[in-house]
N, C-alpha and C positions, 0 to 999 in steps of 0.2 A: 885551877880556878873552878869553884863550884857555883853554878847559877841555878837559883830556885825559880822554876817556871810555873809554880802552882797557881799564882794569881793570874798569870797569862792564860792558862788553861781554863780557869773559872770564867774569865771575861769572855773568851771566845765561845765557850759552851753556852753561857747566858745569851749572848747575841744570837747564836745559832738556834737555841730553843725559842727565843722570841720570834725570830723569822718563821720558824715552824708553826708557831701560834698564829701568825698572820696568814700563813699558808692554809691552815685548817679553817679559819673563819672566812677565808675567801670563798669557800664553798656555800656560804649562806648569803653571798652577794646577790642583790636583787636589782632587776632592771624594771623600768616603768613599762606600762602597756603602750602599745603603738596606737596613739590617739590622733596624731596628725594635727597638732596645734600650730599649723604652719602660718596662720594669719595672725596669731596672737602676739608674736614677738617680731621685732625688727633687729637686724644684725648689721653692725659696722665691722667689717673684717679688716683688721690692720695687718699690712705686710711691710715691715721695715725693709728697705732695699738700699744697700750701699754697694755700688759697683757689681750689680747682679745681671749683667747683660748675657751671661752664659745660660741662665735659667729662667729669667723673668717672663719671657714671652710664653713659654709652655706653662708656667705657673698660673699666669692670668687666664689662659685658656682653660686650665683645669678648674679654676674657681667659677668660671662662667657656666660650667656644666651643672651647677647646683639646680635641683628641681624645685626651685623657689625663686621668686622675684623680690622677696622681702629682705634684701640686703644691698649694701653698697660695698664694693671692694676698694678699700682706701690704701693706695700705695704710698707709703711714707718715704719719699726720696731723701736719703740722708747724705746730701752733698756728694752724690755720685760723680765720678770723673770720667766714667765711660758712657756708653749709649743707653743706660738704663732708662733715663727720662724719655728719650725719643721713642724707645720701643713701647713704653707704657702709653705715651701720647698717641701712638698709632691706633689704639683701641677706642679713642673717644667717639669717632664717627660711627663705629660699629656697634657699640654697646654703652648705653648711658649709665650702666651700673658701675663702670670703672671710673674712679676719681684719683687724681694725682695731687698730693700735697707735698710741697718742698719745705724741708727744714733748713734754715740758715744757721750755721754754727758760729754765732758770734760769742757765745758764752764758753766756748772751749770745753763743752761737756762731752765726754767720751762714753759710748756704750749704748746698748739697745734701750735701756730704761729711759734715757733722756728722749729718745726718738718716740717711744710709746707715749710718754707724757705730753710731748708736743702734739701728737695726733689726738689725744684725749682732750686737750685744751681746745683744739680746733673744732672738734665735734660739739663740745659744750658751748663754744662761741656761736656756732650755727644754730643750736637749739634755743639758747637764751635770747638771741636776737631775731629769731624766726626768719633767718636768712637761709632758706632752703634751696633756692633756685640753682645756685652753682653746683649743688650736689644732686641736681635732677630729682628732687623730692617735691611732692604735691603740697599745696598750701594747707591741706587738712591733715598733714602728717602728725602734728602735735595734738590733734583731737583724737587720733587713733591710738597713739602710743605715749605712755608716760615713762619715766626713768626706770620704773620697775620692769618694764617690758621692752626696753631697748638694751641690747646685748653688745658688748665689745668682744670680738674674737681676735685672737693673735696667732699668726702663723709666720713661719720663716719663708724666705723667698724661694726655697726649694720644695715647698710643701705640695703634697698631692692628696687632697681630701676626697672623700666619697661623695657622690652626688646627693645622697639623702641626708647628709650630715646635719644640716640646719633643722630640717623637720624633726629629726630624732632628738637633737639637743633640746628642742622646745618641749618634748615629752619629759625629759629629765627635769628641766626647770619647773614645769607645771606640776608634775606629780610629786616631786620630792622637795619642792620649795627651797631650792639651792641658791646660794649666792654666787658660786663659781664652779666650773666643771672643767676637768681635764679629759681629753680623749686618749684613746690608745695609740701608741706610736709603733710603726713598722719601718723597715728599711727597704726602699723600692729597688735598689741595685744589689739585693742580697744574692742573686744568682750570678752576678758578674765578678764577684770577689769573695774569697774566703773570709777576709777580714770584715767585709760588709755583712756577710752571713753571721759571723759571731756577734756583731752588733745587733742584728735582728733577733737572734736567740736571746741576747741580753734583755731586749725589750719585751719579747713575748713570754719569756720565762720570769726572770726576777721582777722587772718593772711592772708588767701587767698583773701578775698574781699578787704581788705585795700591795699594789695600788688597790686591788679589789678588796684585800683584807683591811687596808687602811680606810677605805670608803665606809666600812661598817663602823669605824671609830670616828668618822668626821674629820679626818686629818690628811686628806689626800695631798700629794705634792703636785703643784702646778708646774708645767713645762713650758718651754718657749714656743712650742708648736702644738696647735690644737687646743688652745686655752680660751675659755669663755667666762665672762663675768658681767653681771648686771651693772648698769651705770649707777643705779641707786646704791649698790654695795660698794662700788669703787669710790663713790663720793664720801663714804664714811671714813675714807683714808685721806680725803682732801682732793685737790685738783691735780696732784702729782702722785698717784697711787703706786707707780712703779719706782723702785729705789735705784740706787747707783752702783750696787754691787755687780760683780761679773755674772751672777745668776739672778737677774731681776725677776725671773719667773718664780723661782723658789721663794725669793724674798716677798713677792706679792702674796703668795699663799700664806706665808708666816704672818704677814701683816693683817690679813683677813682673819686668820685664826685668833690672833691676839686681840681682835675686836669681837670675838665670840661668834663669827659668821661661819656658815656651813658650806663645806666643799664636797663635791661629788666626783665620781669617776665613771666614764662611759666606755665600757669595754667592747661594745658593739658598734662604736663609731671609730673607724681607723683613719688616722692621718699618716701618710707615708712621707718619708724624707730621705734625702740622699745620705748614704753612709760614707764615712771617710775610708779611702782606699789605700792609704799608706800609713805605716806604723808611727812615723814621726808626727804626722798631722793628727793622728788619733791621740797620741800621748799629750800633745799640746792642748787639744780640745778638752780632754779629761782633766788636765791640769787646771785649765780655766774653770771647769765645773767644780773641782774640789776647792780651789781658792775661794770661789764664791760661796760654796757650802760652809767652809770654815769661818768666813767673815760674817755669815749670818747667825753665828752663835750669839751675837749681841741681842737677838730677839728672845733668848731663853727667859730672861726676867719678865718681859712683857707677856709671854705666853703663860708663865706661872701665875701672873696677876690678872689674866683675862677671865672673861665670863664663860669660856668654853668649858665643856664637861671635863671631869678629872681624867678620863681615859683619853680624850682628845689631847689634853695637855701632855700627858705621859708619853703617848705615841709620838707626838710632834718633837718632844725633847729627845726621845730615843732615836728618832730618824736623823735629827741633827748631829747628835754625838756619835752615832754608830759609824759615821764616816771614818772614825779613828780605827775601825776594823782593819783598814788597809795597813796602817802602821803596826798593828798587833800581829797581822799575818807576816809582815816583814820581819818582826822580831822572832816569831816562831820559826820561820825558814832559816834565819841567820843562826839562831841557837842550834837548830838541828844540824846545819852544815858544820858549824864549829865543833859540835859534839862528835860528829862523824870523823873529823880530822884530829880528834883527841886534844884540841886546844882548850876546850872547857869540858866540865862534867856537869850534866844536867840533873838536877834534883826536882822531882815532881811528886808531891805527896799524894795527889789524887790517883795518878796512874800507878804509882808504887803500891797503893792500897789494893787496887784491883789485881795487880800482878802478884802480890803476896797471897791473895786468896786463890787465884787461878790465872795462870798465864793466858789461857784462851779468852777468859772474860776480859782481861786487860787489853788484849788485842782487839776484841770486838768494840770495847769502849773507845779505843783510839781511832778505829776505822769509822765508827759512828760520828765522832766529833769532826773528823776530817771530811766526811762526805755528807754532812747534815743538810746541805743545800740541794742535793741531787733530786729529791722528789719535786722541788719547785721547778727546776729546769726540765725534768722529764715530763711533767704535766704540760708545760708550755709547748714543748716539742710535739707532744701527743696531740695537742689541740690544733696546731697550725702546720705541722710538717707530716704529710702522709707518706712516710718512708718506713722501711722495715726496722725491726728492733736493732739490728746490727748497725745500721747507719745512725740511729739515735744514740747508741752507745758511743760511736766514733765522735759524733758531734759533741757529746758531753765531755769526753776526754779532751778534745781540742779546745773546748770552751774553758776547761779547767786551766789549761796553759794560757789561754787568752786573758784570763782575769788578772794575771800578773802584770799587765800593762798599767794597772792602777798604782803599782808601787812607785815606779819612776814619776808618774803623774803626781802622786802625793808629795814627793819631795820637791818637785818643781813648784807646786802650789804653796808649800810651806816656805820655800825660799822667797818667793814673790811676796808672800804675806808678811814675812819678817822684815823685808826691805821695802815694803809698801810700793811694790810695782803693780799698778792696777790698769795697765794698758789693755784695752779690749781688742783682741785679735780675732777677726772674723774667720770662720772655718772656710778653707778653700773648696771651691766647687770643682767637680770632676766631669759631670755630664754637660756637654756643650751642645746647645740647641742651635739649629740653623735659623737665621732670621734675615729678612730683607729690610734694611734700615731706611725708613722714610727720611726725607730731608726736612723734617720739622724744625730741627734746631737751627737751620740756616735760612729761616723764613725772612730774616731781616738782612741777609748778607749783602744785598744790592743797595741798601739804603745808605745815603751819605749822611752820616751822623758824627757829631763832635765827640759823643761818648758811646762806648759799646753798651748794648742792651742785654740784660740778663733775664731770661724767661723764668717765671715763677707761677705757682698756684698756692696762694697763701691768704688765709682769712685774717682781716685786721679791721681797725676802726679808722675812718677818715671823718674828722669833725663829728665824732660820736655816732656815725652811721656805719653800719656793717658793709664791708666791701671785700672783694677778693683781689689781692694784688697780683696782677698778671705779669708785669715786668717792671724793672727799675734800672736806672743808670745814674750817673752823676748829674745828668741833666734833667731828670724827671721820672715820673712813674706812669704806668697804665693800670687802671682798675676796672673791675666789673662790679656793678651795683644795681639795685632796683630803684635807686633814688636819682631824680634828675633835677633836683632843686638846689644844687650846690651853687654858691656864689662864684662869680668868675675869679675873684681873688679868694684864695683858700689857704688855710693853715694845715700843713702836713705834719702829723706826729705818728711815727711808726716805731714804737719802742723796741720791737724785735730787731730792727735794722739800725737802731740808734740814729734815726732820721727825725729832725725837727727843723722844718724849713717852711718858708712861705712859697706859695705856688700860684700858677694861673692856668685855668682850664683852656686848652688849645683845641680840643675837639670833643664832641659828644655824639656817639653813634648808637641809635636804638638797634638791638638785636633780638633774638628769639627769647621766649619766656619772660617778656616784660622787663628785660635787663638792658642796661646801658653800658657801653664801653666808653670810658672817659680817659682822655690823655691830659696829664697835668705837667706843666713845665715849672721847674724850680726858678724862682726869681731872686 
């Protein structure tokens, strides 16, 4: 059987040459000056947290090391069944910049995108109703900041940002007039595991350098860690800017590009995250990434019709479709193996042409095609790993073998895509932090109540007045509000909880910041 691999070689060569083009233009990447616009922007940092008791305490502590007070750390508790909520709550008395919001999953929406949209709606609620007190913001907040200068940051629950990150991000937004920014990613457990080190090399090599090249084209890919966007830009996508694919981060970037908005990359702001330390977990994670990537092909028509520049459109489409490189590599390896076993005979008009002229030239062409990505990874290693040339070569060889984990990941993604399996599986955490759990969740344990009480932090409307829902049960609710003029008989409508009942105020307690805690019993 004769198999003609000419088209396969052409495709792989084109992809390699394009990435070399991005590599070359990465050298003209520009950073803004260090201006220190630290008071010009305000940041709401979203951290979706679902059963993150292993890492959340250390993560909150890391974010509180920002050398800026112009932020609120918003922990979006996504129905955690462990001690995540209690651990976060233990920070309330220590630092007013920590805020907990609880998402109630009545709509059966699965995935990080739904959690981020919930957080975004809660912030919009706060701003539109000028209900700032529960989030410990001053009454003149909206006089200082408009939607153009309020930034939403998104990080994973295992993130470790640099202390100067917010000040430096402000420089990028101000100088380059960007709508969204992605920071550089590294793996913080890279010295503990060879597999984690390979992931680090992947980020500092391919991801970092290619992102710098794409930044010049206005088509940076947003990630789930270290992502920033202006509220004004997000609102151009509506009140639910994040989508429901398994890669909501990539999807957000594509949606912004399809609206003609400008994305940037900050290579001098590093966000560290935990690398996966077992091969099965890594394949599952990359399978989810690839599945989300493939499902985002639906944005190709919108990108083509967008107001973005031609080069931005072209690069965005290349980036989306080049994920098929994994399959092309699989075909190439398979054909080579079958040819070696004499099961098939490979015909390749391009390589045959060079071989017919000179076998040595043909060999050089083959090697060049096979190792076309080496300069990218060598540059990344040279910038971040201060080791001798021998170790760098060893790392590159090991990394070449490591890249083949994408092949089983691709087929897992393809299988799930075909059979419409879209369950979002969170990556397992490996670093376990010690913590002393306060008894916050048991504050009501000695009460004699007919109905169990559930603690919440949740912004809603009670008779068209903004309030934070603190707890609820089948018997009633507790709210926090700045209004004390409710009637004793009150109508309760909380659409997020499917509650529509009559109630009666049973207590009203004034507390700090001109707020009132009110207890309402259902009648």
